[in-house]
C-alpha positions in Angstrom: -7.9 -15.5 9.8 -10.8 -14.9 6.7 -10.6 -12.1 4.5 -13.3 -10.2 2.9 -12.1 -8.4 -0.2 -14.8 -6.0 -1.5 -14.0 -4.9 -5.3 -11.8 -8.3 -5.3 -11.5 -8.4 -8.9 -10.8 -5.1 -9.7 -6.5 -3.9 -9.9 -5.8 -3.8 -6.5 -8.2 -6.2 -5.0 -7.2 -9.2 -7.4 -3.3 -8.5 -6.7 -4.3 -8.8 -2.9 -6.6 -11.8 -3.4 -3.8 -13.7 -5.4 -1.5 -12.9 -2.4 -4.0 -14.5 -0.3 -4.8 -17.0 -2.5 -1.0 -18.6 -3.0 -0.6 -18.2 1.1 -3.4 -20.7 1.3 -5.7 -18.1 3.3 -9.3 -18.3 3.3 -10.6 -15.4 0.8 -13.9 -14.2 0.0 -14.2 -11.9 -3.1 -17.0 -9.6 -3.6 -17.3 -8.0 -6.9 -20.6 -6.9 -9.4 -17.9 -6.9 -12.4 -18.9 -4.2 -13.9 -15.6 -2.7 -14.1 -13.3 -3.2 -17.5 -10.9 -6.3 -17.0 -12.8 -7.9 -14.0 -14.3 -10.7 -15.5 -10.2 -11.4 -17.1 -9.2 -10.7 -13.3 -11.8 -13.2 -12.0 -10.8 -15.8 -14.6 -7.0 -15.4 -13.7 -8.0 -15.7 -10.2 -9.6 -19.0 -10.1 -6.5 -20.1 -12.1 -4.4 -19.8 -8.8 -6.5 -21.8 -6.0 -9.7 -22.0 -4.2 -11.9 -18.7 -3.0 -15.5 -18.4 -2.5 -16.6 -15.8 -5.0 -19.8 -13.5 -4.6 -21.7 -11.6 -7.2 -22.8 -8.7 -5.1 -23.2 -5.1 -4.9 -22.1 -2.8 -2.2 -25.4 -0.4 -3.1 -27.0 -3.3 -2.1 -27.0 -3.6 2.0 -28.5 -7.1 1.9 -25.6 -8.4 -0.4 -23.3 -7.0 2.3 -24.7 -8.3 5.0 -24.6 -11.7 3.7 -21.1 -11.3 3.2 -20.0 -9.5 6.2 -21.3 -11.9 8.5 -19.6 -15.0 8.1 -18.1 -16.3 10.7 -14.6 -16.4 9.2 -14.5 -13.3 8.2 -11.9 -11.6 10.0 -10.4 -8.8 7.9 -12.0 -6.7 5.2 -10.5 -5.0 2.7 -12.9 -2.0 1.2 -11.8 -1.5 -2.3 -15.2 -1.5 -4.2 -16.1 2.1 -5.4 -16.4 4.3 -8.1 -13.0 5.3 -9.1 -12.8 7.5 -11.7 -13.2 12.0 -11.3 -14.3 12.3 -14.6 -16.8 10.1 -14.5 -18.1 11.4 -10.7 -18.3 14.8 -12.8 -20.4 13.0 -15.2 -23.0 11.4 -12.8 -22.5 12.5 -8.9 -25.6 10.8 -7.7 -23.8 7.1 -8.9 -20.6 8.2 -7.5 -22.0 9.2 -4.3 -24.1 6.1 -3.7 -21.3 3.5 -4.8 -18.5 5.4 -3.0 -20.4 6.9 0.0 -23.7 4.3 0.1 -21.9 1.4 -0.3 -19.4 2.4 2.9 -22.2 3.2 4.8 -23.8 -0.1 4.1 -20.3 -2.2 5.0 -20.1 0.0 8.5 -23.6 -0.8 8.9 -23.5 -4.3 8.6 -20.0 -4.3 10.6 -21.3 -2.8 13.3 -24.6 -5.1 13.7 -23.1 -8.7 13.1 -19.1 -8.5 12.9 -17.9 -5.5 14.9 -14.5 -7.3 15.5 -13.5 -7.4 12.0 -10.4 -5.1 11.2 -11.6 -2.9 7.7 -9.0 -1.4 5.9 -9.7 1.4 3.4 -9.1 2.4 0.1 -8.9 6.1 0.3 -7.3 9.0 -2.4 -4.9 11.8 -1.8 -8.1 13.6 -3.4 -8.9 14.2 0.1 -6.6 17.1 0.6 -8.3 19.1 -3.0 -5.6 21.4 -4.5 -3.1 21.6 -2.0 -3.3 25.2 -1.8 -1.1 25.6 1.1 1.8 24.0 -0.5 3.9 26.9 -2.1 5.2 25.3 -5.5 7.9 26.7 -8.1 8.5 25.3 -11.7 11.1 23.8 -13.5 11.6 22.7 -16.7 10.1 18.9 -16.5 7.8 19.2 -12.9 6.4 20.9 -10.1 8.3 21.0 -7.0 8.0 22.2 -3.3 9.4 25.7 -2.8 10.9 24.0 1.1 12.4 20.9 1.2 10.0 18.1 2.6 9.5 14.6 2.7 6.0 15.0 1.2 2.7 15.5 2.1 1.5 14.1 5.5 -2.0 13.3 7.4 -1.7 16.5 9.0 -2.2 18.3 5.5 -5.9 20.3 6.0 -8.7 18.3 4.6 -10.4 19.9 1.3 -12.8 18.2 -0.8 -12.8 18.6 -4.4 -14.9 17.4 -7.0 -18.1 15.0 -6.5 -15.1 12.1 -6.6 -13.1 14.0 -3.5 -16.3 14.8 -1.7 -17.4 11.3 -2.1 -13.5 9.6 -1.1 -13.5 12.1 1.5 -16.5 11.6 3.1 -16.2 7.6 3.1 -13.0 8.0 4.5 -14.6 10.2 7.6 -17.1 8.1 8.1 -14.9 5.3 8.2 -12.7 6.9 11.2 -15.7 8.2 12.9 -17.1 4.6 13.1 -14.0 4.0 15.5 -14.3 6.7 17.3 -17.9 6.4 17.8 -18.7 2.5 17.6 -15.4 1.2 18.3 -14.9 -0.5 15.3 -11.1 -1.5 13.8 -11.0 0.7 11.0 -8.1 1.8 9.2 -7.9 4.1 6.4 -5.1 4.0 3.4 -5.1 7.4 1.4 -3.2 6.5 -1.7 -1.0 8.2 -4.1 -0.6 6.5 -7.7 -0.8 2.5 -7.6 0.1 1.2 -10.8 1.1 -2.5 -12.1 -0.1 -5.6 -13.7 -4.0 -6.5 -13.9 -4.6 -2.7 -13.8 -6.6 -2.7 -17.4 -6.0 1.4 -17.2 -8.0 3.6 -19.3 -7.8 6.9 -20.4 -9.7 8.5 -17.0 -8.1 6.0 -14.5 -4.6 4.4 -14.0 -2.2 7.0 -15.8 1.1 5.3 -15.7 -0.4 1.7 -17.1 -2.3 3.9 -19.8 0.8 5.6 -21.0 3.1 2.9 -21.1 0.2 1.2 -23.5 0.5 4.8 -25.9 4.2 4.1 -25.8 4.0 0.5 -27.3 1.3 1.8 -29.5 4.0 4.1 -31.1 6.8 1.8 -30.8 4.5 -0.4 -33.2 3.5 2.5 -35.7 5.9 5.6 -35.0 3.3 7.5 -37.2 0.5 7.2 -35.4 -1.7 10.3 -34.5 -0.4 11.7 -31.1 -2.4 11.2 -28.0 -3.4 13.7 -25.6 -2.8 15.0 -21.9 -4.7 17.1 -19.7 -2.3 20.3 -18.5 1.1 20.6 -19.1 2.7 17.5 -17.9 4.7 18.9 -15.0 2.4 17.6 -12.6 3.8 15.1 -10.0 2.7 11.8 -8.4 4.5 9.3 -6.5 4.4 5.7 -7.8 3.9 2.9 -5.3 3.5 -0.2 -7.7 0.9 -2.6 -6.4 3.1 -5.2 -5.0 4.2 -2.5 -1.9 0.8 -1.9 -2.1 -0.5 -5.4 -1.4 2.1 -5.4 1.3 0.6 -2.2 2.6 -2.6 -3.8 3.6 -1.4 -6.9 4.5 0.4 -5.1 7.1 -2.6 -2.7 8.1 -4.6 -6.0 8.9 -2.4 -7.8 10.7 -1.6 -4.4 12.9 -4.9 -3.3 13.6 -4.2 -2.8 17.1 -1.9 0.4 16.3 -3.8 1.4 13.4 -7.3 1.5 13.9 -8.9 4.9 13.8 -5.9 5.9 11.9 -5.3 7.4 8.6 -2.2 6.6 6.4 -0.6 8.8 3.3 1.0 5.7 1.3 2.9 5.8 -1.7 6.1 5.3 -3.7 7.6 8.6 -1.6 9.8 11.3 -2.8 12.1 9.0 -4.5 9.9 7.3 -6.7 7.8 10.6 -7.8 7.5 11.8 -11.7 6.1 13.9 -13.6 4.1 13.0 -16.7 7.0 14.3 -19.1 9.7 12.6 -16.7 7.5 9.4 -17.5 7.7 10.1 -21.1 11.8 10.6 -21.4 11.3 6.8 -19.4 9.5 5.7 -21.9 11.1 7.4 -24.6 14.0 6.1 -23.6 13.5 2.6 -22.8 11.9 1.7 -26.3 13.9 3.8 -28.1 10.8 5.7 -29.6 9.5 9.5 -29.9 6.3 10.3 -27.8 3.9 13.4 -29.7 0.9 14.4 -27.7 -1.3 17.4 -27.5 -2.2 19.3 -24.4 -5.7 19.6 -22.7 -6.8 22.0 -20.3 -6.2 20.7 -16.7 -8.4 18.3 -15.3 -11.0 19.9 -12.7 -9.1 20.2 -9.0 -5.8 18.4 -10.5 -3.2 18.7 -7.9 0.2 20.2 -9.7 1.9 17.9 -7.2 1.3 15.2 -4.5 4.2 12.9 -2.9 3.2 10.9 -0.1 5.3 11.2 3.7 4.9 7.7 4.5 6.8 8.1 7.8 3.8 7.7 9.5 3.0 3.8 7.8 6.3 2.9 8.6 6.1 3.6 12.3 2.7 1.9 12.6 2.6 -0.7 10.0 6.2 -1.3 9.8 6.0 -0.4 6.3 7.4 0.9 3.2 7.7 1.1 -0.2 10.4 -1.7 -1.9 10.0 -1.2 -6.1 11.9 1.8 -7.6 9.6 3.5 -10.0 12.1 2.0 -12.9 11.7 -1.7 -12.2 7.9 -1.0 -11.6 7.5 0.7 -14.8 9.9 -2.1 -16.5 7.3 -4.4 -15.3 4.4 -2.3 -16.2 5.6 -2.0 -19.7 5.8 -6.1 -19.9 2.0 -6.3 -18.6 0.7 -4.2 -21.5 2.7 -5.7 -24.0 1.2 -9.1 -23.1 -2.3 -7.5 -23.4 -1.2 -6.7 -27.1 0.1 -10.7 -27.2 -3.3 -11.7 -26.1 
């Protein structure tokens, strides 16, 4: 199979590309190189082996049409997008143009020139909004569901909040509808928290890597100013290491006959769930430090709790996460430490 990865120089895209390059696959990486770290990730990929790079933008239909129409493009991982909720609040029009317009450009290019290709789309848990129908109780370190449950499944009501939630949700639904209406082989993966090496995290996106970096800064300078968090630190997400996410994307492409037209919640599951406060405890123990932080107001529509119920992906894609949160955090700390050294 030939693979096209939009946003292929981003965090998840570069990890998928690296895995495929190392397998000797035919890979095309498509990216506009606008995101922090993308140029460094491109250089890293070039050190691994041969692939084709297209410097293009999904907002330009002609760029995508040329890439998608290649005779050897059998699977597309559509990862290009505007990925920060805070950025969407600052510029809703750009958020829409990138996430919705770029996705429509891809779907139309496929419909007209390569309708048998498989498309795996990176959606988000934000399509479920604030999960107002999930009763929670508050403990010392986290919010947790009142009723015992494995996580949020795909039957949860869609409820788009913030421009980012609207744009990701709209593209999510377009992907599923192009399977229903036009017979395209589209698969939607609704992420929880993905973390690990090559993320180049910022304060707006990539919270595990960001707080790992803050902890390393404190280990260097224990008297530095406290960092900030939004909310009370008890909000919970399940952590999915990027290597597990890569396996999920490849499994989806390989099992398109079962996954086409379906959405899947993917994450680390309940056993790999952490609140901010619980992550801080792990970092303090591992680095033998004391973390100090200041609380800011909650971010708009921030979910108190999201843990993915991955059982549908297990059934149809034969996939489940393998890397524990403790092992993944240790690897992420080493990645962030390597960035200090470079």
